[in-house]
N, C-alpha and C positions, 0 to 999 in steps of 0.2 A: 474523383469526379465532383464531389461536394466542394472541395477547395476551389476547383475551376469555376464552378457555378457561383460561388461566393465572390471570387475575384471579378467575375463579370458583373454581378450585382453592385459591387463597390464602384466599378467603372461607370455604370449607368446611374449610380446614386439611387438605386432601386428602393432602399429602405427609408428614404427621406420623405416620400410623399404619403398621401392618404391611401393609395392602392399599390400593392406589390404587382409589378408587371411580369416578374420572372418567378416561376414556381418549379417544384420538382415533382414529377409523377414517376415514381419508381415502379418498374414492372416486376411484380412478384409472382407472375403467373404464366411465364412462357412455358408451353407444353413440350418444347423441343430440346430441353436440356438433357443431353445424353447421360444416362446413368444416375439421374437425380430427379426427384419430383419437383414441380413448381413450389417454391417456398410458401406460397399462399395455401398450399395443401398440407404443409408440414411445419408446425410451429417450432420445432427444434431447429429448423433451417431459417425460419423467418425471424426468430427472436434476435439473433446477432445483427441482422440488418436493421431491425427496429431500434436496437441499442444505439447504433451509429447515427441514425437519423434523429433520434431524440436528443442525443448529445449535441449535435449541431444546432438543433432548435433552441436548446437551453443557452447555448453561447450567443445565439442571435434569434430572438423571438419574432423578428420580422420575416423570417424564412417561411415560405409557404410550402408545405410538404403534403403529398398525396400518395396513395398506394393504388396501383392497378391490380385488380383482383382476378383470380381464376373463377370460372363458373362453378358455383357450388350446387350440389345436387341432394344434400340432406342436411337436416337442421343443425346437427352438432358442428358442422363445418363453420356455420355462421357464429355459433356460440363460442367456439374456440378462438376464432379471429377477434371478436369483440372483447372477450375476456383478456386476451393478450394485449390488445391496444389500450385497454382501460388501465393497465398497470403503469402506463407512462404519464398519466394525467397528474397534475400537480396544482396546488393552490396558487392563485395569483399573488406574487410577492408584494404587490402594492395593496392588496386587500386580502390578507391571509385568512381572515375569519369569515369571509363571505364565500360560502360554498357555491353560490350561483355563478361565481366568476372563476371557477376552476378551469384550467387550461389543458388542452390536449395538444401534443406536437403535430397532430395530423389534422389537416384542414379539410381534406376531401378523400373520398374513396371512388375509384372509377370501376364500374361494373357493367359489362364483364369482358374479359379477354376471350380469345378463341377456345374452343373445345377440341382437345387434341385427339389424335388417332382416327381421323376421318379420311375417307378415300373417295375420290371422284375419278371415274374413267373418262377418257378423253372426249367421248361423245356426250358426256354430261356438261362439259364446260360451255359457258356462255361467251361467245367472242366479244372482245372489246370493240367499241365503235371504230370502224375503218379497217378492222382485221377480217380479211376474207378467207383466211385459211379454213379449209374444210376438215372437220374432225371425223374420225372413222365412225362408221355406223355400228349399231349394236349387233348386226349380223356378222360383222367381221370377226375373225379369230382373235381372241384376247391372249396375248403372250405375257410372259413375266418381264419383258423389256419395258423400261420406263416410258417408252414412246406410246404405249397403250393407255397411259394414265394421264390425268390432267396436270399433275405436278411431277417434276423431276425427282422429288423426294418420295413419291408415291403417296405416303400419308402426310397429313398436315392438320392445321387447325381450322375448324368450321367456324365461319363468320357469316355476316349478312343476314338475309331474311330467314334462313334456316335456324339461326341462333336466337331470333327475336323473342319467341315465347319464354325461353330459358332466361334471357337477359332481363325481360320484364319481371319475371319471378324473383330474380336475384335483387333487382333494385327495390321491388316492393318489400321483400323480406328485410333487407338491410335497413330501409328507411323506418320501418315499424319497430325493429329491434333497437335502433339508435334512439328513436323518439321516446321510448319507455325505459331506457337503460338507467340503472341506478347511479352510474357515473354521469353527472350532469354535463360534463364537458363533451361527452360523446354525442349528446343531442344537438350540438352545434355543427357537427360534421356534415358537409355537403356531399351529395352524390352526383357524379358525372355518369349519365346513362349512356351505355354503348352496346350496340348489337342489333343490327337490322334496322337502323334508322334510315330507311331508303325512301320514305314518303312523308308528306306532311302529317298524315294520319298516324304513322308510326311515331313521329316526333311527339304528337299529342299523347299517345298511349304511354310513352316513356315518362312524360311529365306527370301524367295521372298516376303512374306507379310510384312516383316519389322523387324523380330526378330533378335537381336544381338546374342542371345544364346537360345538354346532350352533345355527343360527338358522333362522327360518321367516318367511315373509311371506304367500304365497298362502293357506295354510290358516288363518292368523290373520284374514285378510280374510273368509274364508268362515265361520269358526266362532267368532270372538271369542277372548277371553283364556282361555276354558275349554279350548282346544286344548292348552295347555301341560301340563295334567294328563294329557290323553290321549296325548301324545307322550312323556311322561317315562319314563325307563327306570331300572332298578336297576343296581347294580354288576355283578350276575351277567349282565346282558343286554348289557353294553358290548362284548363280543367282544374282539378283539385290537388295538383302537385305542389311542389315547394318553391315556386317562383324562380327567379334568377334570370340570367341572360339566355337568349335563344340558342345560339350556336357558337362554338369556338371556345376560347380559353376561359377558365374560371378565374375571376378576379376576386381577390380577398382583401378586405380593408386592413390597413395597418394603422392602429390607433396612435395617439400622441405619445402615450407611455410605451415603454419597451416590451409590453406584453400584449397579446391579442385578447380582446374582450368578447 
C-alpha cells in the first residue's frame, strides 16, 4: 500500500511543493476485525504497524502520515498510545542539537472512529432522504432474523450524534496531553476531530475541544456534499481551538529542507 501511495506521489510530484496534497490516514481502529482487537487498543499489534510507517517516513520526510484512532474510555489508553508514538521521534538531522526541532513521523491523529458492538433495531433506523420504506414498529414481534435489525450484521459501530460527547472528550484529552508532552515533537501533531459533526454548533464544539480540522460522514450520507457549506464556520466562530481549515483534508506544509519543522 505504501509503495503504491509513494508511486502516486511521485507521479503527481507531490513532494516538490510547499504543501503535500496526498497523505496517509491509517485506520488503526476498526472494531469489526474478527478474532482481533483494533490495534489502537493493543500496542503489541500497533507497534509493528508504526514501525513500517516510521521507516517510510525516514526514507521520505515529505510523507504525511496520520493515525485514525479508536474511541478511548480510560486514561491509560491515551498514555499508552502517546508513549508508543513518542519512541519514534528523532532529532532533525539538519539541526541535531536543537531539541525544539525534533521530528515525529506522525503529522496528525484522527479521533475518533466508531464504537463497536452497538445494535439498532429496524424501528430505530432513520430513513435516508427519498427512502419511503416503513420500518417495523416496536409492537411487532422481534425475531432473531436479521430483518428485525437495522444492520444485516446485527451489531456494528456507533457513529453520528450518539458518539459526539465521547468524540469531544477524546479530542480534548489528546490535545491537552500532546500540548504538555515532554517529547516536544508530539506537541506539533494536529488532531482531526470526527464524531457527530452534524451541525455548525457541533463543528464549533469540536474546534473548542482542540481539533485543528473536522471531518464528517453521517451528515454527508444524509445531505450530500451541500452539507459542507452548512457546516462551515468563520474565523470568528472557531472558539479557542487550534485553528486550521474548516472542513476536508488536512494540509501539511513541506519545508524546503528534507525534514518537517
